[in-house]
C-alpha positions in Angstrom: 56.8 105.4 3.6 54.5 106.4 1.0 53.7 109.8 -0.2 50.3 109.9 1.3 52.3 110.0 4.4 54.5 112.3 3.8 51.6 114.9 2.5 49.4 113.8 4.4 47.8 116.3 7.4 50.0 115.7 10.5 48.9 112.5 12.8 48.0 114.8 15.8 49.2 117.7 18.3 47.3 115.8 21.4 50.0 114.5 24.0 50.9 110.4 23.6 48.7 108.4 25.3 49.9 105.8 28.0 50.1 101.9 27.1 46.3 101.3 28.4 45.2 104.8 26.1 45.2 106.9 29.1 46.8 110.2 29.0 48.9 111.1 32.3 47.4 114.4 32.8 44.3 112.4 33.7 45.6 110.8 37.2 46.2 114.4 38.8 42.0 115.1 39.6 42.2 111.4 41.3 45.2 112.0 43.3 44.1 115.4 44.8 41.0 113.8 45.4 42.6 111.3 47.2 44.8 113.1 49.1 42.1 115.2 50.6 40.1 112.1 51.6 42.8 111.5 53.9 43.0 114.7 55.3 40.1 114.1 56.1 40.2 110.8 57.6 43.1 111.7 59.9 41.5 114.9 61.0 37.7 112.8 61.9 40.5 110.6 63.9 42.2 113.1 65.3 39.1 114.2 67.0 38.0 110.9 68.2 41.3 110.6 70.1 40.5 114.4 71.4 37.2 113.2 72.6 38.3 110.0 74.3 41.8 111.1 75.8 40.2 112.3 78.8 38.1 109.4 79.4 41.5 106.9 78.8 43.0 109.2 81.2 40.6 108.8 83.8 40.7 105.1 83.4 44.0 105.0 83.9 44.6 107.3 86.7 41.6 105.8 88.5 38.5 107.1 90.2 38.3 110.6 92.1 39.6 110.0 95.7 40.0 112.3 98.5 43.6 112.8 100.1 41.6 112.5 103.4 42.4 112.7 106.1 39.1 114.1 106.6 37.1 117.5 107.9 33.9 117.8 110.2 33.2 114.5 111.8 29.5 113.3 110.2 27.2 110.1 111.3 26.4 107.6 108.7 24.2 104.5 108.9 24.9 100.8 107.5 22.0 99.1 107.5 21.2 95.2 107.3 21.8 93.3 104.0 23.7 96.9 102.0 26.1 96.0 99.5 29.9 97.7 99.5 28.3 99.4 96.6 25.1 100.7 98.2 27.5 101.7 101.3 29.6 103.5 99.1 27.1 105.7 97.4 25.8 106.3 101.0 28.7 107.6 101.6 29.6 109.5 98.5 25.9 111.9 98.7 27.0 112.8 102.1 30.2 113.6 101.4 32.5 111.4 103.0 34.5 109.7 100.3 35.2 111.1 96.8 33.6 108.3 94.6 31.8 104.6 94.6 34.2 103.3 92.5 36.9 104.6 94.8 35.6 103.1 97.9 34.6 99.3 96.1 38.0 99.5 94.9 39.6 100.0 98.7 37.1 97.5 99.5 38.2 94.9 97.1 41.7 95.6 98.4 40.9 94.9 102.1 39.9 91.5 103.0 37.8 92.7 106.1 35.5 94.7 104.1 33.2 91.8 104.4 32.9 92.4 108.0 31.3 95.4 107.9 28.2 95.4 110.5 25.4 97.2 110.3 25.1 100.3 112.9 25.8 103.8 113.2 29.6 105.4 112.6 31.0 108.6 113.5 33.0 108.9 110.1 34.7 112.2 108.4 33.9 114.0 105.4 36.2 113.9 102.9 37.6 111.0 103.9 40.3 108.5 102.0 38.5 105.9 100.6 40.9 103.4 102.5 40.4 105.4 105.3 36.9 105.2 105.5 36.8 101.5 105.0 39.2 101.1 107.9 37.1 103.8 110.5 34.0 101.0 109.4 35.7 97.7 110.5 37.2 99.9 113.8 34.6 99.2 117.1 35.9 102.5 118.5 34.0 104.1 115.3 30.7 102.4 116.1 28.1 104.4 117.7 26.5 102.5 120.0 24.6 102.5 124.0 25.9 99.8 125.4 24.4 98.2 128.3 25.2 94.9 130.5 22.9 93.1 132.0 24.5 90.0 133.9 22.0 86.6 134.9 20.0 86.5 137.5 18.9 90.3 137.7 14.9 90.6 137.9 12.7 92.9 135.9 12.6 95.8 137.9 16.9 95.6 138.0 16.9 95.3 133.7 14.6 98.0 133.1 16.7 101.0 135.4 19.6 99.5 133.9 18.1 99.9 130.7 16.9 103.5 131.1 20.2 104.2 132.8 22.2 103.1 129.3 20.0 104.1 126.9 18.7 106.9 127.5 15.6 106.0 127.0 13.1 107.0 129.9 12.2 104.4 132.5 8.0 105.2 131.5 8.3 104.2 128.1 9.9 100.5 128.9 7.3 100.1 131.8 4.5 101.1 128.8 5.6 98.1 126.5 6.2 96.0 129.4 2.0 96.4 130.5 1.4 95.5 126.7 4.3 93.3 125.5 2.3 92.1 122.2 4.9 93.1 120.1 8.1 91.7 121.6 7.7 88.2 120.3 7.5 86.9 123.4 7.2 82.0 123.4 3.5 81.7 123.5 4.1 80.0 127.3 5.2 83.2 128.4 1.7 84.1 129.3 2.4 88.0 128.2 4.7 88.1 131.0 8.5 89.8 130.7 10.2 88.1 134.1 12.9 85.2 132.8 12.8 85.8 129.3 14.9 89.2 128.9 18.3 87.4 128.4 21.3 88.2 129.9 23.7 89.2 128.1 26.2 92.0 126.4 24.2 94.8 124.1 24.7 97.5 121.6 21.9 99.4 120.8 21.9 101.9 118.1 21.6 105.6 119.0 18.1 105.7 117.3 16.7 102.9 119.9 13.3 102.7 121.5 12.5 101.0 124.2 10.2 98.8 122.3 13.1 97.9 120.1 15.6 97.0 123.3 13.3 94.7 124.7 12.6 93.1 121.6 16.1 92.7 120.9 16.5 91.0 124.4 13.2 88.2 123.7 14.7 87.6 120.5 18.0 86.9 122.5 16.5 84.6 124.6 14.3 82.7 121.8 17.3 82.1 120.1 20.0 80.5 122.4 17.0 78.1 124.2 16.0 77.5 120.1 18.5 73.9 120.1 17.2 73.2 123.4 14.2 71.4 122.5 12.3 72.9 125.4 8.8 72.2 124.7 9.6 68.1 124.6 12.0 68.1 127.4 10.0 69.7 130.0 7.3 67.4 129.2 9.3 64.5 130.0 10.1 66.1 132.9 6.4 66.2 133.5 6.4 70.3 133.2 5.4 72.8 131.3 8.1 75.2 129.7 6.8 78.1 131.7 7.9 75.7 134.6 11.4 75.2 132.7 12.4 78.5 133.4 10.8 79.2 136.8 13.2 76.8 137.6 16.2 77.9 136.0 15.4 81.4 137.8 15.8 79.6 141.0 18.6 77.9 139.9 20.5 81.2 139.2 20.2 82.8 142.1 20.1 79.7 144.5 23.5 78.2 143.7 26.7 78.6 141.8 26.8 77.4 138.1 29.0 74.6 138.9 25.8 72.8 141.2 23.4 74.1 139.1 22.3 70.7 137.8 22.5 69.6 141.8 20.1 72.4 142.8 17.9 71.3 139.8 17.5 68.0 141.2 16.6 69.0 144.6 14.1 71.5 142.7 12.7 67.9 141.3 13.0 65.9 144.2 11.3 68.1 146.5 8.2 68.5 144.2 7.6 64.9 144.0 7.6 64.4 147.5 5.7 66.5 147.5 7.8 68.8 149.5 7.2 72.3 150.2 10.7 74.4 148.4 11.2 76.8 151.3 13.7 79.0 149.3 14.5 82.4 150.9 14.5 83.7 147.0 11.1 83.4 146.2 10.2 85.0 149.8 12.6 87.7 148.9 10.9 88.1 145.3 7.5 88.7 147.1 8.9 90.8 149.4 10.7 93.0 146.8 13.9 92.5 149.3 17.2 90.6 148.6 18.1 89.9 152.0 20.8 86.8 152.5 19.5 86.2 155.8 15.7 86.5 156.4 13.8 87.0 160.0 10.9 84.8 161.3 9.0 87.8 160.7 9.8 88.2 157.0 9.5 83.9 156.2 5.7 84.1 158.0 5.0 87.2 155.5 2.2 85.5 153.1 2.5 86.5 149.4 2.0 84.0 146.6 5.8 84.0 146.2 6.3 82.3 149.4 7.4 79.2 149.2 7.5 78.5 153.2 3.7 79.0 153.2 2.6 77.2 150.0 3.2 74.4 147.7 4.8 74.1 144.5 6.8 76.4 142.5 6.6 80.3 142.2 3.8 81.7 140.1 6.2 82.9 138.2 10.0 83.6 137.0 11.4 85.4 139.9 15.0 86.8 137.7 16.3 86.6 134.0 17.9 83.5 134.3 21.1 82.4 131.8 21.5 79.5 129.5 23.3 77.5 132.3 20.8 77.6 134.4 18.2 76.7 131.9 20.0 73.7 130.7 20.4 72.6 134.7 16.6 73.1 135.2 16.3 70.5 131.5 18.9 68.4 133.1 19.0 67.2 137.1 21.7 65.5 138.4 21.0 62.1 139.4 21.0 62.2 143.7 18.5 61.6 145.9 19.4 65.4 148.2 16.7 67.7 149.6 18.3 70.2 150.9 21.6 72.4 149.8 23.2 75.5 152.2 26.0 77.5 150.8 28.4 77.2 153.0 31.0 79.9 151.9 30.0 82.8 150.5 33.5 83.9 149.4 34.2 80.7 147.8 30.4 79.3 147.3 31.0 76.2 148.4 27.3 74.4 148.7 26.7 71.4 150.5 24.1 68.8 150.1 22.2 66.0 151.7 18.8 63.8 152.0 19.4 64.2 155.8 17.5 67.1 157.9 20.2 67.0 160.8 22.8 66.9 158.2 21.7 70.1 156.8 21.4 71.7 160.4 25.0 70.9 160.9 26.1 72.5 157.3 23.6 75.0 158.1 25.3 76.3 161.5 28.7 76.3 159.8 27.3 78.9 157.3 26.2 81.1 160.6 29.8 80.7 161.7 30.6 81.8 158.5 28.9 84.5 158.9 30.1 85.1 162.7 33.7 85.6 161.3 33.0 87.5 158.3 30.9 90.8 159.8 29.0 92.6 157.2 29.3 89.3 154.5 25.3 87.9 155.4 
């Protein structure tokens, strides 16, 4: 050590530096800043969690749903083409289900939900969604006006049955029949509904009108005959489509379904002869009657429908036939029969022949049946 080092000024009163030349106490502000930033980040994260937590919990808890079984009844409508989500939205709006999500989830859990049909239903307010699905699949819940129209009934009978079954005034039906342009009748129907109100069991909605009811029946006719190719087949038989429906209406009341094709052959054979049909059913129609046995006086009543007095087919169908009769009118059996008669009303046994003398024997069998069974004829 030199004298200069001994007597010189002190080297320094500052604290020692780190190996990098920085003083140790210079780290303190950085540490404080880092701590504050960490606290701030944690606060932001905790705030975000607080905001998101209810949504997350809601996701895991499921969509809102009523406990059921429901309170007051309400009428709802499912329209054609609606999706399950649209149905659920309508039900939520009417207070039937608590949420659309709970309804669609219940629908996915019920494999039959895709079978929900358009129509009106009676449901309850505040139903459990799964119960609402079940109710929409239950026929008991549907609000319908059921009307059964058997085969072979005349327009007059059909309109009365429709008015009674639907509660729609008969006058409303009469007005539509008088101007049927909106019913969708085939062009060959000539604007007449007789023969084209297809017999079936119908479920009409509670808001149905006379026009809707009759159009539904005509639409059913059109759909049923769509595969029969009635235009082409009638032409090969030398008939018009309207003639075919007229013949079918005769078969429907003149024979048992098992004999429709044979009765059809009798009609064609007589028209070919030519020979008058001489059907009591046509005479009855012209007189507004339904008698089994007609007196000579009635048979001589001159109406356009008296096929004892007039050649060919009656001017219109005499009732509304079913599909089996229409098919038989297009496909007559093979045979040379010109006559037939039912000999037993209980079994509907019908005998066919091309001999008039044999026909008279069959007719006597029928008269004997009537005598043995008073009131049946």
